[in-house]
C-alpha positions in Angstrom: -23.9 15.2 4.8 -20.8 13.5 3.4 -19.6 10.0 3.6 -16.2 8.5 4.1 -14.7 5.3 5.5 -13.6 4.8 9.1 -10.0 4.7 7.8 -10.3 8.0 5.9 -11.8 9.7 9.0 -8.8 8.6 11.1 -6.4 9.6 8.4 -8.0 13.0 8.2 -7.9 13.4 12.0 -4.2 12.4 12.1 -3.3 14.9 9.4 -5.2 17.8 11.0 -4.7 17.0 14.7 -3.3 19.9 16.9 -2.5 19.9 20.6 -1.2 22.3 23.2 1.9 20.2 23.9 2.8 20.2 20.2 2.7 16.4 20.1 1.3 16.6 16.6 2.4 19.1 14.0 0.0 19.9 11.1 2.5 19.8 8.2 0.0 19.6 5.4 -0.2 23.4 5.1 3.4 24.2 6.2 5.6 24.0 3.2 8.9 23.4 5.0 11.2 20.5 5.7 9.6 18.9 8.7 11.6 15.8 8.3 14.8 17.6 9.4 16.3 15.6 12.4 13.3 13.2 12.6 12.9 9.6 11.8 10.7 8.9 8.7 8.2 6.1 8.5 5.7 5.0 5.9 2.5 3.7 7.5 -1.1 3.4 6.6 -4.6 2.3 7.5 -6.0 -1.0 6.5 -9.3 -2.7 7.3 -12.9 -3.2 6.0 -15.1 -0.6 4.5 -17.5 0.9 7.0 -19.2 4.2 6.0 -19.7 6.9 8.5 -21.2 10.4 8.2 -20.0 13.8 9.2 -21.1 17.4 8.7 -18.7 19.6 6.7 -18.5 22.1 9.5 -17.2 19.5 12.0 -14.1 18.9 9.8 -12.7 22.3 8.9 -9.0 21.3 8.6 -9.0 18.7 5.8 -11.5 18.2 3.1 -13.0 14.8 2.3 -11.7 15.5 -1.2 -8.1 15.2 0.1 -8.6 11.5 0.7 -11.5 10.2 -1.4 -10.8 12.1 -4.6 -12.4 10.1 -7.4 -16.1 10.8 -8.1 -17.0 7.2 -7.5 -15.2 7.4 -4.1 -17.1 10.5 -3.1 -20.4 9.1 -4.3 -20.1 5.7 -2.6 -18.1 6.8 0.5 -15.4 4.2 0.0 -11.7 4.6 -0.5 -10.7 3.1 -3.9 -7.3 4.6 -4.7 -4.6 4.8 -2.1 -4.3 8.3 -0.8 -1.3 9.9 1.0 -1.1 12.5 3.7 1.8 13.6 6.0 2.0 14.6 9.6 4.7 14.8 12.3 5.1 14.0 16.0 7.9 15.3 18.2 10.2 12.5 17.1 9.0 11.3 13.8 7.7 12.3 10.3 5.0 10.0 8.9 3.8 9.5 5.3 0.4 7.9 5.8 -1.4 5.9 3.1 -5.1 5.4 3.4 -5.5 2.1 1.7 -8.7 1.1 -0.2 -11.2 -0.9 1.9 -13.6 -2.0 -0.8 -12.9 -5.6 -1.8 -13.3 -4.9 -5.6 -10.2 -2.7 -5.4 -7.8 -5.0 -3.5 -5.2 -4.3 -6.3 -4.9 -0.7 -4.9 -4.7 -2.0 -1.4 -1.8 -4.3 -2.4 -0.1 -1.2 -4.0 -0.6 0.7 -0.8 0.7 -1.9 1.7 3.7 -2.6 -0.5 5.0 0.8 0.6 4.4 0.5 4.4 6.8 0.0 7.3 3.8 -0.6 9.6 0.0 -0.4 9.6 -3.0 0.7 11.6 -5.8 -1.9 11.4 -9.2 -0.1 11.7 -12.0 -2.3 13.1 -15.5 -1.0 13.8 -16.4 -1.8 17.5 -20.0 -2.2 16.4 -19.1 -4.9 13.8 -15.8 -6.5 14.6 -13.8 -8.4 12.0 -15.2 -8.6 8.4 -14.1 -10.6 5.4 -12.0 -7.7 4.1 -10.3 -7.5 7.5 -9.0 -11.1 7.1 -8.0 -10.6 3.5 -6.1 -7.3 4.3 -4.2 -9.0 7.1 -3.3 -11.9 4.9 -2.1 -9.6 2.1 -0.2 -7.4 4.5 1.6 -10.4 5.9 2.5 -11.7 2.5 3.8 -8.3 1.4 6.0 -7.9 4.4 4.2 -5.7 6.9 5.5 -6.9 10.3 3.9 -4.7 13.0 0.3 -3.6 13.3 -1.5 -1.2 15.7 -5.3 -1.8 16.1 -7.7 1.2 16.3 -11.2 0.1 17.4 -13.5 2.7 16.0 -17.1 3.6 16.8 -16.6 2.8 20.5 -19.2 5.5 21.4 -21.8 3.0 20.0 -20.9 0.0 22.1 -20.4 -1.0 25.8 -17.2 -2.3 27.5 -18.3 -6.0 27.0 -18.6 -5.6 23.3 -15.2 -3.8 23.1 -13.6 -6.7 25.0 -15.2 -9.2 22.7 -13.9 -7.4 19.6 -10.4 -7.2 21.1 -10.3 -10.9 21.8 -11.6 -11.7 18.3 -9.1 -9.5 16.6 -6.1 -10.8 18.7 -7.0 -14.3 17.7 -7.2 -13.2 14.0 -3.8 -11.5 14.2 -2.2 -14.6 15.7 -3.8 -16.7 12.9 -2.1 -14.6 10.2 1.3 -14.6 11.9 1.3 -11.3 13.7 2.0 -10.8 17.4 -1.6 -10.7 18.4 -1.0 -11.2 22.1 1.2 -8.1 22.4 -0.4 -5.9 19.7 -1.5 -2.6 21.2 -5.2 -1.6 20.9 -6.5 1.9 21.0 -10.3 2.5 21.5 -12.0 5.6 20.2 -14.3 7.3 17.8 -12.8 9.1 14.8 -16.1 10.9 14.2 -16.0 12.3 17.8 -12.4 13.4 17.3 -13.3 15.2 14.1 -16.1 16.9 15.9 -13.6 18.4 18.4 -14.6 16.1 21.3 -11.9 16.2 24.0 -12.9 13.0 25.8 -11.0 9.7 25.9 -12.9 8.4 22.9 -12.4 11.6 21.0 -9.2 13.6 20.4 -7.4 11.8 23.2 -7.8 8.5 21.4 -6.0 10.0 18.3 -3.2 11.3 20.5 -2.9 7.9 22.2 -2.7 6.3 18.7 0.1 8.6 17.7 2.0 7.9 21.0 1.5 4.1 20.3 2.9 4.5 16.7 6.0 6.3 18.0 6.7 3.7 20.7 5.6 0.4 19.1 6.6 0.7 15.5 10.3 0.5 14.7 12.0 2.3 11.7 13.4 -0.3 9.3 16.9 -0.2 7.9 16.9 1.7 4.6 19.1 0.6 1.7 20.6 3.9 0.6 23.7 2.5 -0.9 22.2 0.4 -3.8 21.3 1.8 -7.2 18.2 4.1 -7.2 14.9 2.2 -7.5 11.3 3.5 -7.2 8.2 1.5 -8.1 5.8 3.9 -9.8 2.4 4.1 -8.1 0.9 6.7 -10.5 1.8 9.2 -13.2 0.4 12.7 -13.6 0.7 14.9 -16.6 1.0 18.6 -15.6 0.3 21.1 -18.3 3.3 23.2 -19.0 5.6 21.1 -16.8 5.6 17.5 -18.0 5.0 14.1 -16.5 5.4 13.4 -12.8 5.8 9.8 -11.6 4.8 9.2 -8.0 6.0 6.5 -5.7 8.0 5.5 -2.6 11.8 5.1 -3.1 12.7 1.5 -2.4 16.5 1.7 -2.7 19.3 4.2 -3.1 19.0 7.9 -3.5 18.6 10.5 -6.3 19.3 14.2 -6.7 17.6 16.8 -8.8 18.9 16.6 -12.4 20.1 12.9 -12.2 19.5 10.7 -15.2 16.9 7.9 -14.7 15.3 5.1 -16.7 11.6 4.4 -16.7 11.2 0.7 -17.3 8.3 -1.8 -17.5 5.5 -3.1 -19.8 8.1 -3.9 -22.5 9.3 -0.3 -22.5 12.5 1.4 -21.5 12.4 5.3 -21.5 15.5 7.5 -21.0 14.8 10.5 -18.9 16.1 12.7 -16.0 14.6 13.9 -12.7 14.4 17.6 -13.4 12.6 18.3 -10.1 11.7 16.3 -6.9 8.6 17.1 -4.8 7.7 15.7 -1.4 4.2 16.6 -0.2 4.2 19.8 -2.2 7.7 20.9 -1.3 10.5 20.9 -3.9 13.6 19.1 -2.5 17.1 18.8 -3.8 17.3 15.0 -3.2 15.5 12.0 -1.8 16.5 8.5 -0.6 15.0 5.1 0.3 11.8 5.4 2.3 10.7 8.8 0.9 7.4 9.2 -0.8 8.0 11.6 -3.7 7.0 12.8 -7.2 9.7 13.0 -9.9 9.3 15.4 -12.7 10.6 13.5 -15.8 12.3 15.3 -18.6 11.2 14.6 -22.2 8.7 11.9 -21.6 5.9 13.5 -23.5 8.1 14.0 -26.6 9.1 10.3 -26.5 5.5 9.3 -27.4 5.5 6.6 -24.7 3.2 6.9 -21.7 4.4 6.3 -18.1 2.1 3.8 -16.5 1.6 2.5 -13.0 3.8 -0.6 -12.4 6.8 0.8 -14.1 10.0 1.5 -12.2 12.1 4.7 -12.1 15.7 3.5 -11.7 19.4 4.2 -12.3 20.1 3.8 -16.0 21.1 0.3 -17.0 20.5 -1.1 -13.5 17.4 -3.2 -14.3 16.4 -5.7 -17.0 13.1 -6.8 -18.4 12.0 -10.4 -18.3 8.7 -12.3 -18.6 9.7 -15.8 -17.6 10.5 -16.6 -13.9 10.8 -19.5 -11.6 9.0 -19.1 -8.2 8.1 -20.9 -5.0 4.3 -20.8 -4.8 1.8 -21.5 -2.0 -1.7 -22.4 -3.1 -4.1 -21.2 -0.5 -6.7 -23.8 0.4 -10.5 -23.0 0.6 -10.4 -23.1 4.4 -8.1 -20.1 4.4 -10.3 -18.3 1.8 -8.4 -19.6 -1.3 -9.1 -22.3 -3.9 -10.7 -25.7 -3.5 -9.3 -27.2 -6.7 -5.6 -27.9 -7.7 -3.7 -26.2 -10.5 -1.5 -27.8 -13.1 -0.4 -26.5 -16.5 -1.4 -23.3 -18.3 -3.3 -21.9 -15.3 -4.0 -18.3 -16.2 -5.0 -15.6 -13.7 -4.1 -12.1 -12.5 -0.8 -11.4 -10.7 -0.2 -8.6 -8.3 3.2 -7.4 -7.2 4.3 -4.1 -5.7 2.5 -1.4 -7.6 1.5 -3.4 -10.7 -0.9 -6.1 -11.8 -1.4 -8.0 -15.0 -2.0 -11.3 -16.7 0.2 -14.3 -15.9 0.4 -18.1 -16.7 1.4 -20.6 -14.1 2.9 -24.0 -15.0 3.8 -26.7 -12.5 6.9 -28.5 -13.9 6.9 -32.3 -14.4 9.7 -32.7 -11.8 7.3 -31.3 -9.2 4.6 -33.8 -10.2 2.8 -31.4 -12.7 0.1 -30.6 -10.2 -0.2 -28.4 -7.1 -2.8 -29.2 -4.5 -4.5 -26.5 -2.2 -2.4 -26.0 0.9 0.9 -27.2 -0.7 4.1 -25.4 -1.8 5.7 -26.1 -5.1 8.2 -24.7 -7.6 6.3 -23.2 -10.6 7.2 -21.4 -13.9 5.6 -18.0 -14.2 5.1 -16.3 -17.6 3.9 -12.7 -17.9 2.2 -11.1 -20.8 4.6 -8.2 -20.8 8.3 -7.8 -19.9 8.6 -6.6 -16.3 11.4 -6.3 -13.8 11.1 -8.6 -10.8 13.9 -9.1 -8.2 15.0 -12.4 -6.8 13.0 -12.7 -3.6 10.2 -10.4 -4.7 6.8 -11.5 -3.5 3.7 -11.6 -5.6 0.0 -12.6 -5.2 -2.3 -14.5 -7.5 -6.0 -13.6 -7.4 -9.0 -15.5 -9.0 -12.1 -13.4 -9.4 -12.5 -11.7 -6.0 -10.3 -14.2 -4.0 -6.6 -14.3 -3.2 -5.7 -17.9 -4.0 -1.9 -18.0 -4.0 1.3 -16.2 -2.9 4.8 -16.7 -4.1 8.4 -15.5 -4.2 10.6 -15.2 -7.3 13.6 -17.5 -7.1 15.2 -17.3 -10.6 15.0 -15.3 -13.9 14.3 -17.6 -16.9 14.7 -14.9 -19.6 12.1 -13.8 -22.1 9.9 -15.4 -24.7 8.1 -13.3 -27.3 4.4 -12.5 -26.5 2.9 -10.1 -29.0 1.1 -7.1 -27.4 -2.0 -7.6 -29.4 -2.6 -11.1 -28.0 -4.7 -11.3 -24.8 -3.4 -13.1 -21.7 -5.4 -16.2 -22.6 -3.2 -16.7 -25.6 0.0 -17.1 -23.5 
């Protein structure tokens, strides 16, 4: 028997689902341009970690290894690193991110949701909301996810009264975190039954209903294809004999095969070019905002500098590195799962933004009173350990131990102060 999360089971069922009316097309094995003439959306599954079991012969289309790839993920049955699959309906092409559910790996969940146009919140009908459910909703809202569809899983284990209770509880929770809880669509089913080939309402029909709901409820956002090319790097892979591939979702602009690029971040600026572009195993001539791609970068290995998660692939000379910023910060109170004590000067914790995380120091300026109480907003000065690029209006999250304690938005660049690499963040 194998283990996987509820979210991974649903992700696998979506990527492998087939039907007689061709509602879903299995594009994982068909190396062709399924995006032709279709709207493209980046969505994903969020929610708490709830292991389920399945026999390998009930899931012949997609291996568990396709989603939970790391040894620790396979051993523990939890998703740690964000995983991507693709599938298509009649009208849309979806890039689907299975975000980590384990609370020790929220940094990977933040990375995953930063690339989403919408999300599927997975809740176990036998358990309801969990602490991770609330934290994922809060982080999703801060990052900018606007619409959510709820899939209530394990409905084969509960009665109608329990399902109604879970729905009421989750709708209230969605409203509390700023989502449209009263109008959010709910789909009830069992991912395990669907993977077993069950044709009932709780089995495959629930997955088909989920896909129909995604098509009708989620709206495709406007893509900025006219600005300079920009792609936050989620991961980098060294392929023997080819070079280094940086993976991410294009945020702005477009790029064609052979175009020059800069890889910027962590105090480094690397000159390169996109010698090839791959999208879910297919080589494509170009890509644009919204596409999840891998860029084969020329000459990176010979430069002696390593591409790391959190860097950006961008049009040359379009970005700058800074480590000092002004920001508007909201300090989350203990009642919302945040911090009970105020912060003042030289408050040092971990910052998370888009695909990267690192050490940062927060200072509350004297004109703001020099102190920030839980539940209050204030202007703060943010100092990073390394030079990074952050846009005006870019959101970020501050975490202390295993809690999210603050969220903020960059309002001004304050330049750069020297911080030697060999000094730890506590020396800032």
